[in-house]
MOPAC internal coordinates of N, CA, C and O (Angstrom, degrees):
PM7 1SCF
backbone

  N    0.0000 0     0.00 0     0.00 0    0    0    0
  C    1.5157 1     0.00 0     0.00 0    1    0    0
  C    1.4920 1   106.68 1     0.00 0    2    1    0
  O    1.2310 1   120.96 1   -50.65 1    3    2    1
  N    1.3098 1   115.78 1   129.35 1    3    2    1
  C    1.4326 1   122.01 1  -176.89 1    5    3    2
  C    1.5504 1   108.96 1  -100.21 1    6    5    3
  O    1.2310 1   121.87 1   -39.79 1    7    6    5
  N    1.4235 1   114.02 1   140.21 1    7    6    5
  C    1.4337 1   115.88 1  -177.84 1    9    7    6
  C    1.4921 1   107.33 1   -98.49 1   10    9    7
  O    1.2310 1   120.06 1   -55.13 1   11   10    9
  N    1.3082 1   117.48 1   124.87 1   11   10    9
  C    1.4511 1   122.69 1   179.89 1   13   11   10
  C    1.5258 1   106.39 1   -96.29 1   14   13   11
  O    1.2310 1   120.99 1   -30.68 1   15   14   13
  N    1.3343 1   115.72 1   149.32 1   15   14   13
  C    1.5182 1   119.74 1   175.53 1   17   15   14
  C    1.4858 1   109.19 1   -78.94 1   18   17   15
  O    1.2310 1   121.70 1   -42.56 1   19   18   17
  N    1.2760 1   114.35 1   137.44 1   19   18   17
  C    1.4539 1   122.64 1   179.35 1   21   19   18
  C    1.4779 1   108.55 1   -84.39 1   22   21   19
  O    1.2310 1   117.94 1   -61.04 1   23   22   21
  N    1.3154 1   121.53 1   118.96 1   23   22   21
  C    1.4819 1   121.70 1  -177.33 1   25   23   22
  C    1.5286 1   112.86 1   -67.42 1   26   25   23
  O    1.2310 1   120.39 1   165.74 1   27   26   25
  N    1.3248 1   116.86 1   -14.26 1   27   26   25
  C    1.4955 1   117.26 1  -178.50 1   29   27   26
  C    1.5408 1   113.17 1   -97.25 1   30   29   27
  O    1.2310 1   120.58 1  -176.75 1   31   30   29
  N    1.2845 1   116.50 1     3.25 1   31   30   29
  C    1.4394 1   119.11 1  -175.81 1   33   31   30
  C    1.5430 1   110.74 1   -64.34 1   34   33   31
  O    1.2310 1   121.96 1   -37.63 1   35   34   33
  N    1.3357 1   113.85 1   142.37 1   35   34   33
  C    1.4954 1   116.28 1  -179.12 1   37   35   34
  C    1.5178 1   110.91 1  -114.03 1   38   37   35
  O    1.2310 1   120.00 1   162.70 1   39   38   37
  N    1.2871 1   117.61 1   -17.30 1   39   38   37
  C    1.4350 1   122.21 1   178.97 1   41   39   38
  C    1.5120 1   109.40 1   -85.40 1   42   41   39
  O    1.2310 1   119.72 1   -56.77 1   43   42   41
  N    1.3930 1   118.14 1   123.23 1   43   42   41
  C    1.4948 1   118.81 1  -178.80 1   45   43   42
  C    1.5195 1   109.54 1   -70.31 1   46   45   43
  O    1.2310 1   121.13 1   -34.66 1   47   46   45
  N    1.2678 1   115.45 1   145.34 1   47   46   45
  C    1.4728 1   122.78 1   173.60 1   49   47   46
  C    1.5387 1   104.92 1   -86.86 1   50   49   47
  O    1.2310 1   121.61 1   -30.68 1   51   50   49
  N    1.3514 1   114.52 1   149.32 1   51   50   49
  C    1.4565 1   118.09 1  -177.67 1   53   51   50
  C    1.5022 1   111.81 1   -53.45 1   54   53   51
  O    1.2310 1   118.15 1   145.38 1   55   54   53
  N    1.2928 1   121.14 1   -34.62 1   55   54   53
  C    1.4850 1   121.57 1  -178.35 1   57   55   54
  C    1.5315 1   111.39 1   -74.07 1   58   57   55
  O    1.2310 1   120.46 1   167.38 1   59   58   57
  N    1.3922 1   116.73 1   -12.62 1   59   58   57
  C    1.4677 1   118.36 1   175.44 1   61   59   58
  C    1.4861 1   114.23 1   -80.03 1   62   61   59
  O    1.2310 1   120.47 1   163.06 1   63   62   61
  N    1.3074 1   116.71 1   -16.94 1   63   62   61
  C    1.4797 1   121.35 1  -175.62 1   65   63   62
  C    1.5102 1   110.84 1   -70.01 1   66   65   63
  O    1.2310 1   121.82 1   -40.69 1   67   66   65
  N    1.2891 1   114.12 1   139.31 1   67   66   65
  C    1.4816 1   121.58 1   176.51 1   69   67   66
  C    1.4913 1   108.75 1   -84.73 1   70   69   67
  O    1.2310 1   119.68 1   -28.77 1   71   70   69
  N    1.3787 1   118.21 1   151.23 1   71   70   69
  C    1.4316 1   117.91 1   173.12 1   73   71   70
  C    1.5102 1   111.66 1   -56.05 1   74   73   71
  O    1.2310 1   121.17 1   -32.95 1   75   74   73
  N    1.3436 1   115.37 1   147.05 1   75   74   73
  C    1.4747 1   119.92 1  -177.58 1   77   75   74
  C    1.4945 1   109.67 1   -65.25 1   78   77   75
  O    1.2310 1   120.36 1   -52.77 1   79   78   77
  N    1.3366 1   116.92 1   127.23 1   79   78   77
  C    1.3856 1   121.57 1   173.90 1   81   79   78
  C    1.4990 1   112.76 1   -88.25 1   82   81   79
  O    1.2310 1   118.13 1   -33.89 1   83   82   81
  N    1.3559 1   121.17 1   146.11 1   83   82   81
  C    1.4636 1   121.94 1  -176.42 1   85   83   82
  C    1.5381 1   109.28 1   -59.40 1   86   85   83
  O    1.2310 1   121.21 1   -41.27 1   87   86   85
  N    1.2743 1   115.29 1   138.73 1   87   86   85
  C    1.4551 1   121.85 1   173.70 1   89   87   86
  C    1.4481 1   110.30 1  -101.70 1   90   89   87
  O    1.2310 1   117.25 1   -74.52 1   91   90   89
  N    1.3312 1   122.83 1   105.48 1   91   90   89
  C    1.4415 1   124.96 1  -173.72 1   93   91   90
  C    1.4891 1   116.19 1   -61.34 1   94   93   91
  O    1.2310 1   119.89 1   167.12 1   95   94   93
  N    1.3521 1   117.82 1   -12.88 1   95   94   93
  C    1.4505 1   119.91 1   174.04 1   97   95   94
  C    1.4780 1   116.38 1   -82.68 1   98   97   95
  O    1.2310 1   119.77 1   171.04 1   99   98   97
  N    1.3274 1   118.04 1    -8.96 1   99   98   97
  C    1.4195 1   122.79 1   176.86 1  101   99   98
  C    1.5471 1   109.12 1   -89.61 1  102  101   99
  O    1.2310 1   121.47 1   -41.77 1  103  102  101
  N    1.3351 1   114.80 1   138.23 1  103  102  101
  C    1.4618 1   118.65 1  -177.08 1  105  103  102
  C    1.5419 1   110.38 1   -61.96 1  106  105  103
  O    1.2310 1   119.18 1   140.36 1  107  106  105
  N    1.2500 1   119.16 1   -39.64 1  107  106  105
  C    1.5163 1   122.40 1  -177.96 1  109  107  106
  C    1.4885 1   112.00 1   -72.32 1  110  109  107
  O    1.2310 1   118.48 1   165.42 1  111  110  109
  N    1.3281 1   120.50 1   -14.58 1  111  110  109
  C    1.4575 1   123.49 1   179.27 1  113  111  110
  C    1.5107 1   113.15 1   -99.57 1  114  113  111
  O    1.2310 1   118.47 1  -172.63 1  115  114  113
  N    1.3303 1   120.51 1     7.37 1  115  114  113
  C    1.4460 1   122.01 1   178.78 1  117  115  114
  C    1.5370 1   109.11 1   -67.33 1  118  117  115
  O    1.2310 1   122.02 1   -39.19 1  119  118  117
  N    1.3475 1   113.73 1   140.81 1  119  118  117
  C    1.4922 1   114.49 1   176.84 1  121  119  118
  C    1.4844 1   117.98 1   -55.49 1  122  121  119
  O    1.2310 1   119.73 1   154.95 1  123  122  121
  N    1.3308 1   118.12 1   -25.05 1  123  122  121
  C    1.4608 1   118.45 1   178.99 1  125  123  122
  C    1.5119 1   110.50 1   -71.53 1  126  125  123
  O    1.2310 1   119.44 1   167.72 1  127  126  125
  N    1.3414 1   118.68 1   -12.28 1  127  126  125
  C    1.4225 1   119.84 1   177.76 1  129  127  126
  C    1.5039 1   110.32 1  -115.52 1  130  129  127
  O    1.2310 1   118.43 1  -174.54 1  131  130  129
  N    1.3398 1   120.59 1     5.46 1  131  130  129
  C    1.4435 1   119.97 1  -179.80 1  133  131  130
  C    1.5109 1   110.81 1  -123.00 1  134  133  131
  O    1.2310 1   119.64 1   133.59 1  135  134  133
  N    1.3537 1   118.29 1   -46.41 1  135  134  133
  C    1.4496 1   117.04 1  -166.13 1  137  135  134
  C    1.5733 1   112.58 1  -127.76 1  138  137  135
  O    1.2310 1   120.15 1   178.69 1  139  138  137
  N    1.2707 1   117.31 1    -1.31 1  139  138  137
  C    1.4833 1   120.95 1  -175.76 1  141  139  138
  C    1.5782 1   108.49 1   -70.96 1  142  141  139
  O    1.2310 1   121.88 1   -17.28 1  143  142  141
  N    1.2972 1   114.01 1   162.72 1  143  142  141
  C    1.4728 1   119.97 1  -179.30 1  145  143  142
  C    1.5107 1   110.69 1   -84.27 1  146  145  143
  O    1.2310 1   119.37 1   163.00 1  147  146  145
  N    1.3333 1   118.80 1   -17.00 1  147  146  145
  C    1.4536 1   122.79 1  -175.96 1  149  147  146
  C    1.4926 1   113.72 1   102.31 1  150  149  147
  O    1.2310 1   120.40 1   166.81 1  151  150  149
  N    1.3049 1   116.84 1   -13.19 1  151  150  149
  C    1.5000 1   122.55 1   179.76 1  153  151  150
  C    1.5386 1   110.48 1   -60.63 1  154  153  151
  O    1.2310 1   121.33 1   140.75 1  155  154  153
  N    1.3432 1   115.06 1   -39.25 1  155  154  153
  C    1.4705 1   118.92 1  -178.26 1  157  155  154
  C    1.5472 1   110.09 1   -65.15 1  158  157  155
  O    1.2310 1   119.90 1   145.37 1  159  158  157
  N    1.3409 1   117.79 1   -34.63 1  159  158  157
  C    1.4147 1   120.68 1   174.91 1  161  159  158
  C    1.4770 1   113.16 1   -66.68 1  162  161  159
  O    1.2310 1   119.88 1   144.34 1  163  162  161
  N    1.3383 1   117.84 1   -35.66 1  163  162  161
  C    1.4903 1   121.11 1   175.48 1  165  163  162
  C    1.4559 1   111.70 1   -65.35 1  166  165  163
  O    1.2310 1   119.95 1   137.68 1  167  166  165
  N    1.3831 1   117.69 1   -42.32 1  167  166  165
  C    1.4269 1   120.82 1  -178.20 1  169  167  166
  C    1.5667 1   108.49 1   -63.20 1  170  169  167
  O    1.2310 1   120.48 1   129.87 1  171  170  169
  N    1.3506 1   116.68 1   -50.13 1  171  170  169
  C    1.4546 1   116.55 1  -179.28 1  173  171  170
  C    1.4811 1   113.08 1   -68.48 1  174  173  171
  O    1.2310 1   121.15 1   147.72 1  175  174  173
  N    1.3144 1   115.41 1   -32.28 1  175  174  173
  C    1.5257 1   119.20 1   173.67 1  177  175  174
  C    1.4777 1   112.47 1   -61.60 1  178  177  175
  O    1.2310 1   121.08 1   140.86 1  179  178  177
  N    1.3879 1   115.55 1   -39.14 1  179  178  177
  C    1.4524 1   119.57 1   176.16 1  181  179  178
  C    1.4802 1   113.64 1   -65.33 1  182  181  179
  O    1.2310 1   120.50 1   135.16 1  183  182  181
  N    1.3690 1   116.66 1   -44.84 1  183  182  181
  C    1.4655 1   119.37 1   177.53 1  185  183  182
  C    1.5230 1   109.18 1   -61.47 1  186  185  183
  O    1.2310 1   120.19 1   134.54 1  187  186  185
  N    1.2851 1   117.24 1   -45.46 1  187  186  185
  C    1.4979 1   120.51 1  -179.07 1  189  187  186
  C    1.5226 1   110.24 1   -61.84 1  190  189  187
  O    1.2310 1   120.46 1   139.43 1  191  190  189
  N    1.3428 1   116.73 1   -40.57 1  191  190  189
  C    1.4544 1   121.21 1  -178.96 1  193  191  190
  C    1.4959 1   107.88 1   -64.40 1  194  193  191
  O    1.2310 1   117.39 1   132.77 1  195  194  193
  N    1.2808 1   122.56 1   -47.23 1  195  194  193
  C    1.4632 1   124.03 1  -178.90 1  197  195  194
  C    1.4919 1   110.75 1   -60.05 1  198  197  195
  O    1.2310 1   119.61 1   132.98 1  199  198  197
  N    1.3435 1   118.35 1   -47.02 1  199  198  197
  C    1.4747 1   120.70 1   179.31 1  201  199  198
  C    1.4807 1   114.21 1   -63.38 1  202  201  199
  O    1.2310 1   120.13 1   133.19 1  203  202  201
  N    1.3301 1   117.36 1   -46.81 1  203  202  201
  C    1.4432 1   120.58 1   180.00 1  205  203  202
  C    1.5546 1   111.70 1   -70.41 1  206  205  203
  O    1.2310 1   120.00 1   141.73 1  207  206  205
  N    1.3320 1   117.61 1   -38.27 1  207  206  205
  C    1.4893 1   119.05 1   175.88 1  209  207  206
  C    1.4982 1   109.26 1   -63.33 1  210  209  207
  O    1.2310 1   118.11 1   137.58 1  211  210  209
  N    1.2177 1   121.21 1   -42.42 1  211  210  209
  C    1.5256 1   121.99 1   177.90 1  213  211  210
  C    1.5937 1   108.10 1   -55.53 1  214  213  211
  O    1.2310 1   121.32 1   129.29 1  215  214  213
  N    1.2803 1   115.07 1   -50.71 1  215  214  213
  C    1.4512 1   116.39 1   179.19 1  217  215  214
  C    1.5437 1   112.59 1   -61.72 1  218  217  215
  O    1.2310 1   119.99 1   142.69 1  219  218  217
  N    1.3227 1   117.62 1   -37.31 1  219  218  217
  C    1.4674 1   120.72 1  -179.21 1  221  219  218
  C    1.5789 1   109.01 1   -66.21 1  222  221  219
  O    1.2310 1   120.87 1   136.41 1  223  222  221
  N    1.3215 1   115.94 1   -43.59 1  223  222  221
  C    1.4580 1   117.62 1   177.99 1  225  223  222
  C    1.5468 1   112.17 1   -61.77 1  226  225  223
  O    1.2310 1   120.76 1   137.86 1  227  226  225
  N    1.3349 1   116.14 1   -42.14 1  227  226  225
  C    1.4579 1   116.69 1   176.39 1  229  227  226
  C    1.5134 1   112.28 1   -67.45 1  230  229  227
  O    1.2310 1   119.64 1   146.12 1  231  230  229
  N    1.2975 1   118.30 1   -33.88 1  231  230  229
  C    1.4190 1   124.04 1   176.37 1  233  231  230
  C    1.5175 1   113.88 1   -69.43 1  234  233  231
  O    1.2310 1   120.31 1   146.50 1  235  234  233
  N    1.3594 1   117.01 1   -33.50 1  235  234  233
  C    1.4382 1   122.16 1  -179.02 1  237  235  234
  C    1.5136 1   110.93 1   -63.91 1  238  237  235
  O    1.2310 1   119.17 1   155.05 1  239  238  237
  N    1.3239 1   119.19 1   -24.95 1  239  238  237
  C    1.4805 1   122.25 1   174.79 1  241  239  238
  C    1.5443 1   109.64 1   -61.57 1  242  241  239
  O    1.2310 1   121.54 1   139.64 1  243  242  241
  N    1.3544 1   114.65 1   -40.36 1  243  242  241
  C    1.4545 1   116.93 1  -177.13 1  245  243  242
  C    1.4596 1   113.72 1   -89.03 1  246  245  243
  O    1.2310 1   119.75 1   144.63 1  247  246  245
  N    1.3605 1   118.08 1   -35.37 1  247  246  245
  C    1.4466 1   121.47 1   179.74 1  249  247  246
  C    1.5267 1   109.52 1  -139.48 1  250  249  247
  O    1.2310 1   120.77 1   -99.52 1  251  250  249
  N    1.3304 1   116.14 1    80.48 1  251  250  249
  C    1.4655 1   120.81 1  -178.11 1  253  251  250
  C    1.5261 1   115.94 1   -57.80 1  254  253  251
  O    1.2310 1   120.79 1   149.31 1  255  254  253
  N    1.3346 1   116.09 1   -30.69 1  255  254  253
  C    1.4647 1   119.91 1   178.80 1  257  255  254
  C    1.5096 1   114.77 1   -67.52 1  258  257  255
  O    1.2310 1   120.34 1   162.31 1  259  258  257
  N    1.3075 1   116.96 1   -17.69 1  259  258  257
  C    1.4980 1   120.40 1   176.84 1  261  259  258
  C    1.5261 1   110.67 1  -110.25 1  262  261  259
  O    1.2310 1   120.13 1   138.99 1  263  262  261
  N    1.2769 1   117.35 1   -41.01 1  263  262  261
  C    1.4181 1   122.12 1  -174.66 1  265  263  262
  C    1.5749 1   115.20 1   -62.98 1  266  265  263
  O    1.2310 1   120.92 1   132.49 1  267  266  265
  N    1.3314 1   115.85 1   -47.51 1  267  266  265
  C    1.4617 1   121.89 1  -178.05 1  269  267  266
  C    1.5604 1   109.84 1   -67.09 1  270  269  267
  O    1.2310 1   120.04 1   127.10 1  271  270  269
  N    1.2847 1   117.53 1   -52.90 1  271  270  269
  C    1.5122 1   114.74 1   179.73 1  273  271  270
  C    1.5075 1   113.88 1   -61.58 1  274  273  271
  O    1.2310 1   119.90 1   145.15 1  275  274  273
  N    1.3036 1   117.80 1   -34.85 1  275  274  273
  C    1.4601 1   120.23 1   176.27 1  277  275  274
  C    1.4939 1   111.61 1   -64.54 1  278  277  275
  O    1.2310 1   120.47 1   136.96 1  279  278  277
  N    1.3877 1   116.71 1   -43.04 1  279  278  277
  C    1.4998 1   121.10 1   172.18 1  281  279  278
  C    1.5325 1   113.42 1   -56.78 1  282  281  279
  O    1.2310 1   120.53 1   138.51 1  283  282  281
  N    1.2922 1   116.59 1   -41.49 1  283  282  281
  C    1.4260 1   119.97 1  -178.90 1  285  283  282
  C    1.5856 1   109.59 1   -66.97 1  286  285  283
  O    1.2310 1   121.58 1   139.80 1  287  286  285
  N    1.3471 1   114.58 1   -40.20 1  287  286  285
  C    1.4706 1   118.14 1   179.94 1  289  287  286
  C    1.5430 1   110.96 1   -66.66 1  290  289  287
  O    1.2310 1   120.50 1   141.22 1  291  290  289
  N    1.3635 1   116.64 1   -38.78 1  291  290  289
  C    1.4227 1   120.72 1   177.10 1  293  291  290
  C    1.5484 1   113.05 1   -60.68 1  294  293  291
  O    1.2310 1   121.82 1   138.67 1  295  294  293
  N    1.3545 1   114.13 1   -41.33 1  295  294  293
  C    1.4604 1   120.14 1  -178.73 1  297  295  294
  C    1.5603 1   107.62 1   -70.64 1  298  297  295
  O    1.2310 1   120.18 1   143.57 1  299  298  297
  N    1.3633 1   117.26 1   -36.43 1  299  298  297
  C    1.4498 1   118.44 1   178.82 1  301  299  298
  C    1.5347 1   111.07 1   -67.28 1  302  301  299
  O    1.2310 1   119.10 1   139.75 1  303  302  301
  N    1.3293 1   119.33 1   -40.25 1  303  302  301
  C    1.4609 1   123.57 1   178.96 1  305  303  302
  C    1.5707 1   109.23 1   -61.57 1  306  305  303
  O    1.2310 1   121.26 1   135.93 1  307  306  305
  N    1.3817 1   115.20 1   -44.07 1  307  306  305
  C    1.4572 1   116.11 1  -179.11 1  309  307  306
  C    1.5040 1   111.17 1   -68.62 1  310  309  307
  O    1.2310 1   119.49 1   145.44 1  311  310  309
  N    1.3411 1   118.58 1   -34.56 1  311  310  309
  C    1.4922 1   122.13 1   178.66 1  313  311  310
  C    1.4947 1   107.42 1   -65.66 1  314  313  311
  O    1.2310 1   119.63 1   141.53 1  315  314  313
  N    1.3115 1   118.31 1   -38.47 1  315  314  313
  C    1.4861 1   123.71 1   177.83 1  317  315  314
  C    1.5737 1   109.41 1   -62.47 1  318  317  315
  O    1.2310 1   120.28 1   140.66 1  319  318  317
  N    1.2952 1   117.06 1   -39.34 1  319  318  317
  C    1.4786 1   121.67 1   176.98 1  321  319  318
  C    1.5526 1   110.54 1   -62.43 1  322  321  319
  O    1.2310 1   119.73 1   134.52 1  323  322  321
  N    1.3418 1   118.11 1   -45.48 1  323  322  321
  C    1.4410 1   123.35 1   178.63 1  325  323  322
  C    1.5658 1   108.76 1   -62.21 1  326  325  323
  O    1.2310 1   119.57 1   131.32 1  327  326  325
  N    1.3255 1   118.42 1   -48.68 1  327  326  325
  C    1.4484 1   121.66 1  -177.18 1  329  327  326
  C    1.5230 1   108.18 1   -64.05 1  330  329  327
  O    1.2310 1   118.69 1   134.10 1  331  330  329
  N    1.2903 1   120.10 1   -45.90 1  331  330  329
  C    1.3889 1   124.26 1   179.39 1  333  331  330
  C    1.5158 1   114.76 1   -57.46 1  334  333  331
  O    1.2310 1   122.75 1   135.15 1  335  334  333
  N    1.3786 1   112.33 1   -44.85 1  335  334  333
  C    1.4344 1   119.61 1  -178.34 1  337  335  334
  C    1.5109 1   110.86 1   -61.92 1  338  337  335
  O    1.2310 1   119.48 1   145.04 1  339  338  337
  N    1.3268 1   118.59 1   -34.96 1  339  338  337
  C    1.4566 1   121.56 1  -176.96 1  341  339  338
  C    1.5260 1   115.73 1   -94.48 1  342  341  339
  O    1.2310 1   121.97 1   163.73 1  343  342  341
  N    1.3448 1   113.83 1   -16.27 1  343  342  341
  C    1.5160 1   116.71 1  -176.15 1  345  343  342
  C    1.5152 1   112.94 1  -101.79 1  346  345  343
  O    1.2310 1   117.81 1   156.11 1  347  346  345
  N    1.3152 1   121.78 1   -23.89 1  347  346  345
  C    1.4186 1   123.53 1  -172.48 1  349  347  346
  C    1.5305 1   108.28 1  -105.11 1  350  349  347
  O    1.2310 1   121.87 1   -37.47 1  351  350  349
  N    1.3396 1   114.02 1   142.53 1  351  350  349
  C    1.4845 1   120.11 1   179.22 1  353  351  350
  C    1.5307 1   110.22 1   -63.04 1  354  353  351
  O    1.2310 1   120.49 1   -30.40 1  355  354  353
  N    1.3358 1   116.68 1   149.60 1  355  354  353
  C    1.4504 1   122.35 1  -178.54 1  357  355  354
  C    1.5511 1   108.05 1   -67.95 1  358  357  355
  O    1.2310 1   121.93 1   -75.63 1  359  358  357
  N    1.2991 1   113.92 1   104.37 1  359  358  357
  C    1.4600 1   119.77 1   172.73 1  361  359  358
  C    1.5624 1   108.28 1  -145.78 1  362  361  359
  O    1.2310 1   122.15 1    -8.22 1  363  362  361
  N    1.3165 1   113.48 1   171.78 1  363  362  361
  C    1.4780 1   117.71 1  -178.76 1  365  363  362
  C    1.5379 1   110.22 1   -58.92 1  366  365  363
  O    1.2310 1   120.28 1   140.47 1  367  366  365
  N    1.3184 1   117.08 1   -39.53 1  367  366  365
  C    1.4679 1   119.05 1  -178.28 1  369  367  366
  C    1.5508 1   110.61 1   -59.34 1  370  369  367
  O    1.2310 1   118.94 1   141.14 1  371  370  369
  N    1.2789 1   119.63 1   -38.86 1  371  370  369
  C    1.4601 1   123.13 1   179.57 1  373  371  370
  C    1.5512 1   108.53 1   -64.28 1  374  373  371
  O    1.2310 1   120.58 1   135.62 1  375  374  373
  N    1.2720 1   116.51 1   -44.38 1  375  374  373
  C    1.4793 1   122.01 1  -179.78 1  377  375  374
  C    1.5754 1   111.37 1   -61.28 1  378  377  375
  O    1.2310 1   121.62 1   131.32 1  379  378  377
  N    1.3576 1   114.51 1   -48.68 1  379  378  377
  C    1.3930 1   120.62 1  -179.30 1  381  379  378
  C    1.5400 1   109.02 1   -62.63 1  382  381  379
  O    1.2310 1   120.40 1   139.37 1  383  382  381
  N    1.3031 1   116.84 1   -40.63 1  383  382  381
  C    1.5013 1   119.65 1  -178.71 1  385  383  382
  C    1.5428 1   109.98 1   -66.84 1  386  385  383
  O    1.2310 1   120.58 1   140.60 1  387  386  385
  N    1.3023 1   116.50 1   -39.40 1  387  386  385
  C    1.4849 1   119.31 1   175.75 1  389  387  386
  C    1.5446 1   110.87 1   -60.49 1  390  389  387
  O    1.2310 1   120.35 1   136.69 1  391  390  389
  N    1.3752 1   116.93 1   -43.31 1  391  390  389
  C    1.3810 1   122.08 1   177.46 1  393  391  390
  C    1.5841 1   111.47 1   -62.43 1  394  393  391
  O    1.2310 1   120.55 1   137.85 1  395  394  393
  N    1.2510 1   116.54 1   -42.15 1  395  394  393
  C    1.4891 1   119.61 1   179.65 1  397  395  394
  C    1.5419 1   110.01 1   -67.19 1  398  397  395
  O    1.2310 1   119.34 1   141.27 1  399  398  397
  N    1.3147 1   118.87 1   -38.73 1  399  398  397
  C    1.4408 1   120.98 1   178.04 1  401  399  398
  C    1.5520 1   109.89 1   -65.97 1  402  401  399
  O    1.2310 1   120.52 1   139.18 1  403  402  401
  N    1.3007 1   116.61 1   -40.82 1  403  402  401
  C    1.5095 1   119.50 1   175.51 1  405  403  402
  C    1.4695 1   112.02 1   -58.88 1  406  405  403
  O    1.2310 1   121.99 1   135.41 1  407  406  405
  N    1.3883 1   113.79 1   -44.59 1  407  406  405
  C    1.4971 1   116.78 1   177.25 1  409  407  406
  C    1.5160 1   111.80 1   -67.10 1  410  409  407
  O    1.2310 1   119.53 1   148.82 1  411  410  409
  N    1.3201 1   118.49 1   -31.18 1  411  410  409
  C    1.4792 1   122.20 1   174.06 1  413  411  410
  C    1.4895 1   112.14 1   -59.84 1  414  413  411
  O    1.2310 1   119.27 1   141.36 1  415  414  413
  N    1.3211 1   119.00 1   -38.64 1  415  414  413
  C    1.4661 1   121.72 1   177.63 1  417  415  414
  C    1.4891 1   111.65 1   -61.02 1  418  417  415
  O    1.2310 1   121.60 1   137.55 1  419  418  417
  N    1.3959 1   114.55 1   -42.45 1  419  418  417
  C    1.4573 1   119.69 1  -179.05 1  421  419  418
  C    1.5711 1   109.19 1   -67.81 1  422  421  419
  O    1.2310 1   120.14 1   137.60 1  423  422  421
  N    1.3506 1   117.33 1   -42.40 1  423  422  421
  C    1.3796 1   121.88 1   179.41 1  425  423  422
  C    1.5672 1   114.11 1   -59.95 1  426  425  423
  O    1.2310 1   122.11 1   135.88 1  427  426  425
  N    1.3268 1   113.57 1   -44.12 1  427  426  425
  C    1.4333 1   118.40 1   178.39 1  429  427  426
  C    1.4967 1   110.65 1   -61.07 1  430  429  427
  O    1.2310 1   119.47 1   134.58 1  431  430  429
  N    1.2746 1   118.62 1   -45.42 1  431  430  429
  C    1.4920 1   124.86 1   177.89 1  433  431  430
  C    1.5331 1   109.35 1   -56.04 1  434  433  431
  O    1.2310 1   121.43 1   128.32 1  435  434  433
  N    1.3770 1   114.86 1   -51.68 1  435  434  433
  C    1.4767 1   119.92 1  -177.54 1  437  435  434
  C    1.5297 1   112.52 1   -62.09 1  438  437  435
  O    1.2310 1   121.68 1   138.39 1  439  438  437
  N    1.3216 1   114.39 1   -41.61 1  439  438  437
  C    1.4996 1   115.57 1  -178.62 1  441  439  438
  C    1.4812 1   108.94 1   -70.31 1  442  441  439
  O    1.2310 1   118.57 1   143.54 1  443  442  441
  N    1.2745 1   120.34 1   -36.46 1  443  442  441
  C    1.5324 1   121.36 1   177.58 1  445  443  442
  C    1.4897 1   111.01 1   -64.62 1  446  445  443
  O    1.2310 1   120.96 1   137.53 1  447  446  445
  N    1.3173 1   115.77 1   -42.47 1  447  446  445
  C    1.4860 1   117.04 1   179.11 1  449  447  446
  C    1.5219 1   111.21 1   -65.43 1  450  449  447
  O    1.2310 1   121.46 1   137.66 1  451  450  449
  N    1.2803 1   114.82 1   -42.34 1  451  450  449
  C    1.5403 1   117.55 1  -178.98 1  453  451  450
  C    1.5328 1   107.76 1   -67.12 1  454  453  451
  O    1.2310 1   119.50 1   143.72 1  455  454  453
  N    1.3327 1   118.56 1   -36.28 1  455  454  453
  C    1.5077 1   120.42 1  -178.41 1  457  455  454
  C    1.4911 1   106.49 1   -62.90 1  458  457  455
  O    1.2310 1   119.33 1   132.08 1  459  458  457
  N    1.3273 1   118.89 1   -47.92 1  459  458  457
  C    1.4897 1   121.06 1  -177.75 1  461  459  458
  C    1.5358 1   108.20 1   -67.25 1  462  461  459
  O    1.2310 1   119.50 1   140.31 1  463  462  461
  N    1.2812 1   118.56 1   -39.69 1  463  462  461
  C    1.4944 1   117.14 1  -178.64 1  465  463  462
  C    1.4757 1   111.32 1   -64.01 1  466  465  463
  O    1.2310 1   119.41 1   139.25 1  467  466  465
  N    1.3054 1   118.73 1   -40.75 1  467  466  465
  C    1.4716 1   116.60 1  -175.04 1  469  467  466
  C    1.5218 1   112.44 1   -92.21 1  470  469  467
  O    1.2310 1   119.13 1   174.96 1  471  470  469
  N    1.3757 1   119.26 1    -5.04 1  471  470  469
  C    1.4326 1   116.23 1   178.48 1  473  471  470
  C    1.5434 1   111.72 1  -103.46 1  474  473  471
  O    1.2310 1   120.68 1   168.09 1  475  474  473
  N    1.3198 1   116.30 1   -11.91 1  475  474  473
  C    1.4782 1   118.13 1  -179.75 1  477  475  474
  C    1.4904 1   110.60 1   -90.07 1  478  477  475
  O    1.2310 1   119.58 1   -52.86 1  479  478  477
  N    1.3431 1   118.40 1   127.14 1  479  478  477
  C    1.4620 1   120.16 1   177.13 1  481  479  478
  C    1.5003 1   111.01 1   -68.08 1  482  481  479
  O    1.2310 1   121.08 1   -38.37 1  483  482  481
  N    1.3148 1   115.54 1   141.63 1  483  482  481
  C    1.4452 1   121.50 1   175.21 1  485  483  482
  C    1.5189 1   111.75 1   -94.01 1  486  485  483
  O    1.2310 1   121.01 1   -22.57 1  487  486  485
  N    1.3232 1   115.68 1   157.43 1  487  486  485
  C    1.4503 1   118.42 1   175.81 1  489  487  486
  C    1.4203 1   112.33 1   100.54 1  490  489  487
  O    1.2310 1   120.10 1   180.00 1  491  490  489

């Protein structure tokens, strides 16, 4: 027995569905995380590194035990971004990893600043 398609059907069959198109309003569907080469993440990572490193150098004057290690970690994270960008094939995983490393630079800076803020006696 052969099944004929009913021309009046209103419910789509699974095979009728089109592949999901990217929704630019979703964070995970942003071009920077889908189709970019990764250079944009290196630029923003470089800007972030310079800003956070400047704060870490100034902070190392007051709290060298926190400032210098945080500065080294920031430089290591940016170096990992550069190596990753040049060593890994262009895929979504590479772009997401670059984004996470860039976020890591900011988190290291924030944690270091908060550590100095709450460990230094006032007055």
